[in-house]
N, C-alpha and C positions, 0 to 999 in steps of 0.2 A: 534540432534533427528528428527525423521519423522514426519509428521503432523498426519499421522494414529496413530500412537504411542501415541501421545500426548492427541488426543482424546478418544482412546480406553482407556486410562487411566483413564482417568476424569468420562469414563461411567462405567468403572468398582471400581471408588469409589462410586459411586452412587448407585453400583449395581443394571443397568439396563441396562446391556448388553443384555438380556435376544429380543427374539424375540417380546416380548409384553412390550416394553422399551415405559417410557413417553416421555423421551426425546431422537431424533433423533440426528446423528452425523453433521445435518445442526443446528439444535437448537444451540450443542456444539460449532461447530465451527463458529457461528456467536458470543457468547461472548467470545470466543477465542482471537476473531478479535477487539473487545472491548479491552479487558483488555491487551492485546499486547501493543494497542496504549496509553493505560494510563501509564501501567509500564514505555515505555520508555518516554513518556513526564514528567516522575514525576524524572527517571534520571535525563534529559536533566535541569528543573529546580534546582536539587539540584547541580549539575556540572555550571549550571550557562553558560554552553556555549555548541552551539549544536556540536561542531567538536571535544569536547573532553568526547562526551557519543557515539557520533555516532560510534558503532559497527560495523564491519564488517560482522559479524553474522547477522545483522538485513537488511542489505544491501539485493536487488534482482536487478539483473541484465536483462534488457529485451531489445529487437531490437523493431524498430517501423520504418515501409515503409513511405516513403516522395513522396510527390506531389508539382505541382507549381499551386499555386493560385496568383487569382490577387490583391485580398484585404480578410482583416479579415471579417466575417460578424456582421453588425450593425455598421460598421465602414464607414468614410466617404472615397472615394475612392483616394488612395495618389500617385497615379500614377505608382508606382512601384509593383515588381510582389515578393511573399513568396513564402518558401517551408513551406509546413505543412504535419502533422501526418498524416497517411491516416486514424489511429484508436484514438479515445479517449484516454486521458493517466487514468487509473487509480490512485485515488487519492494520492498526498505525505504528509508523513505527516507534521503537520505543525512547522515551522522553522527547519527543515532539507531540506537545497539546494541540488539539485539531482547534480550528476555528470553527463555529458552528453559528448559524441566522437563519431566519427567514429568507423564503426563498429571493424575497425584494429585499437586500442587506438595509438599504433606506427606510426599511419600515418602522424603524424604531421600537423594536420588540426588544427585550434586555434577555439573551439566554447565557448563564454563564455554566460555564464546565466545571463540573469537580468529582472529587472520585467517589466511589462506589460505597465507599465507608461513610464518608462527608453528609452523601444524599441522604441519608437515614437522619440527621439531624437540621436539615435545613426546613426554611419556613413558619421558624416562631419566631422573627425578628418583625413586628410591624411596620418597621422603616423600610424594608425589604419584600413587601407583601406581592409588589407588581414582577419582580423578578424569576426567572425561568428557572429552573436547575434541571439541569443533563448530566447523565451519566453513562458508563458502558456498563452494561449488566454480563453478569457470568456467562449468558447464552449469547456473547457480542452482539446485544440489540441495545440502542441507546435507550435508554429511560430520560421520563423529563416529567418535572411535578412544580407544581407553583401554589401559591396560599390563593394568588386570583384566581377562579374558576374559570376566566376569561382564557386562559392557555387552552383548554381542551376544543379550542375552535380551528387551532392552527394544524394544517394539515398535512404541511410538507416542508422537509426541513434542506439547505444548504448545506454540505460539511465539506472544511475547506481542509485538508492534512496530507500528510507524507506517510503514504501506503506501501506496503512491504512488497505485496502484490498488487506493484499499478495495472497487471493485466485485469483483475478480478475490479479494479475500482472503474475502469474503462466500463463493465457492462450498466454502470450508474450515473453515467457523464450526461449532463445537463447544458443548457443553451443559458442566456439572461433571463428568460421569463420562466425557465423551470423545467421546460421542455425535454423529454429525453432526446440525446444526442448521440446514442451508442453507435460505434461500428467498428470495425474490425480494429481491435489493438494496433497491431503490423501501422495501421494508417493512422497512428496517434502520435502525436511528438512525445518523445526521450524525456520523461521527466528528471532532469538532473541537469547540473549547470555544466555549460562548454567545457570548461576548465578538466569535468572529470572524466569526460569522454573517454581521451587516450588512454588514462591509467584504467579505465572499466575494459576497454578493448584489450590490453595488453593481459590483466589479469586472467580473464576467458581464456585469450588462446593459447596462454601459457597452461593454463588446465588442463585444455583439451587436445595441445600438441605433446604433453607428458604423457595423455593417458593411451594417444594414437601411437607411441612406440613403446608401450611394453610389451613386450612379447616373450611369451613362455619359453625359456631356454627346455628343451623336450629330450636334447641329445646327451644321452648318459658317458660321456665320452673325454671328463673333466677338462673338456677345453671351453672356454668364451664363446658361445657360438651366435651371441646375442646380433653383433652390426651384423651381421650375412643376412638372418632370419628375416631381420627389419630392413633390410635392402630389399630382401627378398619378396617382401609384401609390399613393397612400391611401385 
C-alpha cells in the first residue's frame, strides 16, 4: 500500500476529503507515524525479540555520504580521524539495530555497529584490525573508525533500518547502485507489514473522530447541550 492510499483512506473514513477538510494530509501523516511506531513496538514486546518481529516490510534503505573529521564535537581529541555521515540520521526505532554496509552489499567490507560507549575501546584487537566500527554520535551522525587506514577511502554507506520518521528517511532513499531515488513520500510504499494496516487505520480514525466531536458546552443552563451542538456543526 502506498502512503497516499493509506492517508486518503483515513480521510475518506472521516468524510473530510473535500476542499474544506478540517484535517490535512500532514495531520494524518503525523498520526500515521505515531501509531506505526506504537504498533511495531507492540509486536516487538509480544515476540520478546526485535529480530523476530523486524519485518522486511518495515525497513527502509537509505544511502549516506561520508566525510573525514578529526573528532566528535564535545569529546576530547583522541588523536585519530573518523569518517562521519555528512547528514544527520533519521531517528531509528528504539530496540531495532540498523544494518549497515557499503553501497555494494557484496563488496565484503565488514562494518560492525556498536554502541557509542563501546566505540571508545574498539580497534585494539590485532585479529579484528580490518573491521570497521560504526556508532551513532550524540549529534545524530554516524561515526566510523578502524585500525585499518584503508577505511578512509569509503565514500558512502547503505543503511537499512526501521525509522520512526519514515517520511524523513524518504529524503535519502537510493537505488541498487547507490544513486538518489528521492520522490514524494506519498508515492512511496508505506513501510509496515500488511496485517498491521487495519489496526493502524482504526487507531488514527478513532483519535481523529474523538477530537472531531469534542464540542464545548458554552450554554450555562445546567443542561447537557453537547449532542445538539455536535449535530448543529455537522
